[in-house]
C-alpha positions in Angstrom: 12.6 -5.3 0.6 13.6 -4.0 -2.8 11.9 -3.9 -6.2 13.7 -7.1 -7.3 12.1 -9.0 -4.4 8.7 -7.4 -5.1 8.8 -8.5 -8.7 9.8 -12.0 -7.8 7.1 -12.1 -5.2 4.4 -11.0 -7.6 5.6 -13.5 -10.2 5.6 -16.2 -7.5 1.8 -15.8 -7.6 1.6 -16.0 -11.4 2.8 -14.7 -14.7 2.6 -11.0 -15.4 3.6 -8.2 -17.7 5.6 -5.2 -16.5 2.4 -3.2 -16.7 0.5 -5.7 -14.5 3.3 -5.8 -12.0 3.1 -2.0 -11.7 -0.7 -2.1 -11.4 -0.5 -4.8 -8.7 2.2 -2.8 -6.8 0.4 0.5 -6.9 -3.3 -0.4 -6.8 -3.5 -4.2 -6.2 -2.8 -6.5 -3.3 0.9 -5.7 -3.4 0.4 -1.9 -3.0 0.9 -2.0 0.8 4.5 -3.0 0.8 6.8 -0.7 -1.2 6.5 2.0 -3.8 7.5 0.8 -7.3 7.7 2.9 -10.4 8.0 1.8 -14.0 11.5 3.3 -13.9 12.4 0.8 -11.2 10.3 -2.2 -12.3 11.5 -2.6 -15.9 15.2 -2.4 -15.1 14.7 -4.9 -12.3 12.9 -7.2 -14.7 15.7 -6.9 -17.3 18.3 -7.8 -14.7 16.3 -10.7 -13.3 15.8 -12.0 -16.9 19.5 -11.6 -17.7 20.4 -13.5 -14.5 17.9 -16.4 -15.3 15.6 -15.6 -12.3 12.7 -15.0 -14.6 11.8 -16.1 -18.1 10.1 -14.0 -20.8 7.7 -14.9 -23.5 6.3 -12.6 -26.1 2.7 -12.7 -27.0 1.8 -11.1 -30.3 -1.5 -9.1 -30.3 -3.3 -7.9 -33.4 -3.1 -4.1 -33.7 -1.2 -3.7 -30.4 2.4 -3.9 -29.3 3.7 -7.3 -28.4 3.1 -8.3 -24.7 6.1 -9.3 -22.7 5.0 -11.8 -20.1 7.3 -12.7 -17.3 7.4 -16.0 -15.3 9.5 -16.9 -12.3 12.1 -19.7 -12.8 13.1 -22.2 -10.2 16.3 -20.2 -9.6 14.2 -17.1 -9.1 11.9 -18.9 -6.7 15.0 -19.9 -4.7 16.3 -16.4 -4.6 12.8 -15.1 -3.6 12.6 -17.6 -0.7 16.1 -16.6 0.4 15.1 -13.0 0.4 12.1 -13.8 2.6 14.6 -14.9 5.3 16.0 -11.4 5.7 14.8 -9.5 8.6 12.4 -6.8 7.4 13.2 -3.1 7.8 11.0 -1.1 10.2 7.7 -0.1 8.7 7.6 3.4 7.3 4.3 5.3 7.8 3.6 8.5 6.1 0.3 10.4 6.4 -0.8 13.7 5.1 -3.7 13.4 7.6 -1.3 13.3 10.5 0.6 16.3 9.1 -2.6 18.3 9.0 -3.5 17.3 12.6 0.0 18.1 13.8 -0.6 21.6 12.4 -4.2 21.8 13.5 -3.7 24.9 15.7 -3.6 26.8 12.3 -7.0 25.5 11.3 -10.6 26.5 12.3 -12.8 24.1 14.2 -14.9 23.6 11.0 -11.8 22.7 9.0 -10.7 20.2 11.7 -14.2 18.7 11.8 -14.2 18.3 8.1 -10.8 16.6 8.2 -11.8 14.3 11.0 -15.1 13.4 9.3 -13.2 12.7 6.1 -10.8 10.4 7.9 -13.5 8.5 9.7 -15.4 8.0 6.4 -12.2 6.8 4.7 -11.4 4.4 7.5 -14.9 2.9 7.5 -14.6 2.4 3.7 -11.2 0.8 4.0 -12.5 -1.6 6.7 -15.5 -2.5 4.5 -13.2 -3.0 1.5 -10.9 -5.3 3.5 -13.9 -7.3 4.6 -15.0 -7.8 1.0 -11.6 -8.8 -0.1 -11.0 -11.2 2.8 -14.4 -12.9 2.1 -13.3 -13.9 -1.4 -9.6 -14.7 -0.5 -8.5 -18.2 0.0 -4.8 -17.6 0.3 -3.7 -18.1 4.0 -0.9 -15.5 3.9 -3.2 -12.9 2.3 -5.9 -13.7 4.8 -3.4 -12.9 7.6 -2.2 -9.6 5.9 -5.8 -8.5 5.3 -6.7 -9.3 9.0 -3.7 -7.3 10.2 -4.6 -4.4 7.9 -8.2 -4.4 9.2 -7.0 -4.5 12.8 -4.8 -1.5 12.2 -7.7 0.3 10.4 -10.1 -0.5 13.2 -7.7 0.7 15.8 -7.3 4.0 13.9 -11.0 4.3 13.6 -11.5 3.7 17.3 -8.8 6.3 18.1 -10.5 8.9 15.9 -13.9 8.3 17.5 -12.5 8.3 21.0 -10.4 11.5 20.5 -12.6 13.5 18.2 -13.5 16.0 20.8 -9.9 16.5 21.8 -8.9 17.2 18.1 -11.8 19.6 17.5 -10.8 21.5 20.7 -7.5 22.4 19.1 -9.2 24.7 16.7 -11.4 26.2 19.4 -8.4 26.8 21.6 -6.7 28.7 18.7 -9.7 30.9 18.3 -9.9 31.6 22.0 -6.2 32.6 22.1 -6.5 34.8 19.1 -9.6 36.5 20.6 -7.8 37.1 23.9 -5.0 38.8 22.1 
């Protein structure tokens, strides 16, 4: 998926400004799919507008800059639907937590415990947040995505709880090796 498809997808759900598209793609319900910067969003919106895929209306605001509100056109909706037919690229997963755990032999048991406690707390909060969002969501596709995300989060939480002792042992093994030297 590219920024162009992301913008069309967001606009498929309703009109939005470039700022709102950025916010939805970084903090909102579209934040789980691809990273999008203002430097990528605004040029994509310009091209989409020039190609007739989206329309633009300006809303004047007193004491503020004019808002540019984008809407998807029928031509844009057709391109969006065509883009949905393309096989998705493999998911990319990046995790600073996993990097820390890969290098855990350089950490103390207390540091590892703190990292694991933090991850478990984070995962529980994420699961709770998804439960709240899902409870108020009536869009079938979003329900599926939230359910998938929650299942992944629950699996990670279970793995953390089931393997906590193993992870904490890494730091203890390091201390024992250093003490033996």
